[in-house]
C-alpha positions, -999 to 999 in steps of 0.1 A, spaced: 31 80 4 -7 66 -3 -33 86 16 -54 57 30 -86 67 45 -123 51 54 -155 61 52 -191 47 52 -204 23 22 -226 45 -1 -227 39 -36 -201 52 -62 -211 76 -83 -180 84 -107 -145 81 -107 -121 50 -105 -133 19 -81 -122 -13 -75 -142 -42 -64 -129 -71 -46 -142 -107 -56 -136 -133 -42 -131 -168 -57 -165 -187 -67 -185 -163 -51 -209 -140 -63 -207 -96 -63 -209 -82 -29 -246 -63 -23 -225 -36 -34 -211 -42 -61 -238 -62 -78 -254 -25 -70 -230 -12 -93 -235 -33 -120 -265 -30 -123 -263 9 -124 -235 3 -152 -258 -21 -170 -244 -58 -163 -205 -44 -175 -195 -60 -149 -209 -93 -151 -202 -90 -185 -164 -85 -180 -157 -115 -157 -172 -136 -184 -154 -120 -215 -124 -124 -192 -128 -153 -173 -122 -134 -141 -128 -162 -116 -117 -144 -83 -82 -159 -81 -64 -145 -53 -42 -117 -63 -59 -108 -101 -77 -85 -117 -98 -81 -145 -102 -33 -159 -132 -25 -173 -124 13 -189 -149 39 -189 -179 15 -181 -201 50 -181 -195 88 -188 -194 86 -148 -167 66 -143 -135 64 -153 -125 27 -150 -135 1 -126 -111 -29 -118 -121 -64 -102 -96 -76 -76 -96 -115 -66 -95 -125 -36 -89 -161 -36 -104 -187 -14 -89 -180 19 -87 -149 21 -67 -145 52 -45 -108 65 -17 -122 43 -32 -130 12 -55 -91 20 -24 -77 18 -14 -92 -17 -49 -82 -30 -41 -47 -18 -6 -45 -38 -18 -61 -71 -46 -31 -64 -20 -3 -66 -3 -26 -96 -37 -23 -115 -43 12 -107 -8 30 -102 -17 55 -131 -49 66 -115 -52 97 -90 -76 83 -68 -93 52 -64 -127 39 -44 -127 2 -29 -157 -10 -25 -151 -30 5 -189 -42 16 -176 -76 18 -145 -76 37 -142 -74 74 -128 -43 90 -99 -62 103 -93 -78 63 -101 -42 52 -72 -24 70 -45 -59 58 -61 -46 17 -46 -7 34 -16 -11 47 -7 -36 15 -15 -8 -9 5 14 12 38 -10 11 34 -17 -26 30 16 -33 68 29 -15 91 44 -41 127 54 -31 130 82 -59 148 108 -43 177 108 -68 157 97 -98 163 123 -125 155 106 -159 121 90 -153 94 106 -178 65 121 -164 40 93 -182 57 66 -168 56 84 -128 27 63 -106 2 86 -99 -18 69 -71 -22 88 -42 -56 84 -23 -73 56 -15 -108 55 4 -119 28 15 -158 24 16 -169 -4 41 -205 0 64 -182 2 98 -156 32 89 -145 33 124 -139 -1 132 -120 -1 98 -99 25 108 -92 9 143 -79 -17 125 -57 2 99 -40 22 133 -12 -1 146 -3 -16 108 2 17 98 25 23 126 44 -13 110 41 6 76 57 38 91 85 14 106 89 -2 73 93 30 51 118 45 72 139 10 68 136 14 32 148 48 28 176 38 53 189 9 32 186 29 -2 202 57 4 238 56 -11 265 51 15 278 87 4 247 105 19 236 77 51 277 76 65 282 65 100 273 97 119 241 110 94 230 71 97 236 80 141 217 116 135 184 101 120 179 71 148 181 100 174 144 112 155 132 79 170 134 92 201 104 106 201 82 78 201 99 66 230 132 45 216 157 46 238 185 51 210 223 55 223 251 66 198 288 53 205 314 74 193 353 63 179 366 60 216 334 40 228 339 17 205 377 14 214 367 7 253 338 -19 240 368 -37 213 351 -30 181 378 -38 164 365 -51 135 339 -24 128 365 4 136 393 -14 110 361 -13 85 356 27 96 395 35 89 390 26 50 366 55 53 374 95 52 337 91 72 
């Protein structure tokens, strides 16, 4: 799972940096300061790539200095709403999946929108590779950490908390539907749902006798086709 953290805005000194850019707008204050520190590398790259900030678009600048490995410009589009913010988070992961740690300059975003970018990145980074054995090491995504730099880190952290809970549920569901039937058979599925009790969810499990009593004949007939 992608580790998400929010930290007080500061000028990045090295590493891999993602820079959100609104369509048709100037760079944010932090992005402009980074551009100046890199000798105008960002503005030159935007011009060369004809990067306008279109939603979920990206443009990469490789090794703009000895300290920075990569800087990626991320298009925010014109109307930057929560759904669009999540798409931008997905584009971030797609562009930087081979990097281990990424800093996101979010000074141009509200705490709420920054939180949606973060959850979009988390959902995009999901993989069900539990049984994958043939993938080559250099083909595996490596992104482990996304740190969002924003003025009000506390507010962004608070806004992210309920979204993270939803992401937990999405990832649990993805795990369940991705398991093969010989692993996640009815009894095993029932056992896994019991884990939800710790969240306050009421779980009731019906055995064969319960289902017969309730008239679940069609469901039982399907089950008779299996040893489980």
